[in-house]
C-alpha positions, 0 to 999 in steps of 0.5 A: 274473650268472654273474660276480656269483655267482662273486664272492659265492661267493668272498667267502663262502669268505673269511669261512668259518672253515675258511680260518683258518690257524695253525700251530705258532707258536700255543701250546696249553695244554689241561687234561684233558677240555677239548682242542680239535680242529683244526677247533674251534681254527679255529672259536674263532680265527675267533670271536676275530677276529669279536669284535675280537681283533687278529691274530694269535692267540698262544695258546689254553688251556683251564681248569677253573672250580673248584669247578664241573665246568665248563671255559672257553677263553682266547684270547690275542693277540700281546704288545705291549711298552713298556719293562717293560710288556706288554699282551695282548688276552685273550678268554674263550670259552664252549663249550656242551659244557663248561657247564651244560645251559641255558647260552647267550650273553648279550645282545651276545655273538657265537656261532659254532656251539657257541662264544660270546664277548663283547669282548676285554679288555687284560691288563697285566703288568710284566716282571721280569729275573732272571739273563737270564730274564724273568718277569711280574708282574700288579701292583707297588705300593709297590716298585720293579721292581728291588726286586721282581727282588731279592726274586724272585731270593731265592725262585727260589734258595730262599735265604729264611729261615722265621719261626716261624709258617711252619715248621709249614706248610713243606710248602706251599712245595713247591706254589708255582710260584716262576717265576709271581709274581702281584704284589708289594705294600708298605704301610708296613713290610708286604710281601706277594708272591703266587705261583700254585700249581704245579698249573694252576687250583689257586689261589695263595699269599700270602706275608707277608715281612720284607726286611732288605737282601737277607735275606728272611724269610717270616713267614706263608703264606696259601693261596687254594683255588678 
């Protein structure tokens, strides 16, 4: 009987989220007023594994849910590379303290204390290599990866030209994070390239461009604001 009690206690301790171990190799990216304590991080990681995220956790981040005042948590698993394609498991986690007062888990979601989540999903991105550095795009359509690398290099070096409609909005270019492309799309002769805003959770930009050889001309800029 005593042996059974000790065995039960041992199993309980193994399942306790306080035994979740992680160190400096876990990346963190927290926005203001949405930072997790070490104990909260352990709870979130334990929840992620319980929801089906494969070990190990690679990154924990928080984000603003504009235009509302609420905030969310994102947990990322380890990247899996297959040629140019990178696949990452992503889990969205809710924190009761950062949502509306009546927020609660939906049917099928798993809760642990004030945190809850559903099932992780897979995010696929494409690796672009530019001068020894790797960048990731969420989508490429109608263009080859090599063409996208050439276009990205022009933007990184800011050697693009501006069309007449862009010159009035030239200041918008200073807000673009050229290291964070979201997608490259070509339909017929029309090419558009997306980039995120330099400020986290502040939307993205869609650039309509003309490509002639290695010359890139920005014809229009559209900004999406959350």
